[in-house]
C-alpha positions in Angstrom: 0.0 0.0 0.0 1.4 3.3 -1.0 2.8 5.2 -3.9 5.1 3.9 -6.6 8.2 3.9 -4.4 6.4 1.7 -1.8 5.1 -0.7 -4.4 8.5 -1.0 -6.1 10.1 -1.6 -2.7 7.6 -4.4 -2.1 8.5 -5.9 -5.5 12.2 -5.9 -4.6 11.6 -7.4 -1.1 9.4 -10.1 -2.6 12.1 -10.9 -5.2 14.9 -11.2 -2.5 12.8 -13.1 0.0 11.7 -15.6 -2.7 14.9 -16.0 -4.8 17.7 -14.9 -2.5 20.9 -13.2 -3.5 21.8 -9.5 -3.5 19.7 -6.7 -5.0 22.5 -5.8 -7.5 22.3 -9.4 -8.8 18.9 -8.6 -10.4 19.4 -4.9 -11.4 19.4 -4.6 -15.2 22.8 -4.8 -16.9 25.2 -3.1 -17.3 24.6 -1.6 -13.9 23.8 -4.9 -12.2 24.0 -8.6 -13.0 20.7 -8.8 -14.9 19.8 -12.1 -13.2 16.2 -13.2 -13.7 14.1 -14.7 -10.9 14.4 -18.4 -11.1 10.9 -19.1 -9.7 7.5 -17.4 -9.3 7.4 -14.8 -6.6 5.0 -14.7 -3.6 1.7 -13.1 -4.7 1.9 -9.3 -4.4 -1.3 -7.2 -4.0 -0.7 -3.6 -4.8 -2.9 -0.8 -3.4 -1.8 2.5 -4.9 -2.5 5.6 -2.8 -1.2 8.0 -5.4 -1.4 8.3 -9.2 1.3 8.5 -11.8 3.8 5.7 -11.7 1.6 2.8 -12.7 3.8 0.5 -10.5 0.7 -1.5 -9.5 0.4 -2.8 -13.1 4.0 -3.0 -14.4 6.7 -5.6 -14.4 9.4 -3.0 -13.5 10.9 -2.1 -10.2 12.6 1.3 -10.4 15.3 2.2 -7.9 18.1 4.6 -7.2 21.6 3.2 -6.7 22.9 6.0 -4.5 26.5 4.8 -4.5 26.6 5.1 -8.3 24.4 8.1 -8.6 22.1 6.4 -11.1 18.5 5.5 -11.4 17.9 2.1 -12.9 15.7 -0.9 -12.3 14.8 -4.5 -12.4 12.5 -5.7 -15.1 10.9 -9.2 -15.3 7.3 -10.4 -15.8 7.4 -12.1 -12.4 7.6 -8.7 -10.7 4.1 -7.8 -11.9 1.6 -7.7 -8.9 -1.1 -10.4 -9.1 -3.8 -7.9 -8.2 -4.2 -4.1 -8.0 -6.9 -2.5 -5.9 -7.5 0.9 -7.3 -10.3 2.9 -5.5 -10.6 6.6 -5.9 -12.6 6.8 -2.7 
């Protein structure tokens, strides 16, 4: 539950808890290792509380690598949430 940053964080945590390794193993090359998840992730239900990023419906996890001063990401179909609850109320 939250904005795009919160949902992307949940995607990254799901990935690491399910598949192990280090975050940089999965970050898109050439910044990271470009490793793909080797199994389905735990189901992630996204509840966006802001508009704009679309993180609740994408297979991308955007992140800042502060030590390298770069914004990059992890992209794989298994990162897509299984359900998005979008309620303007």
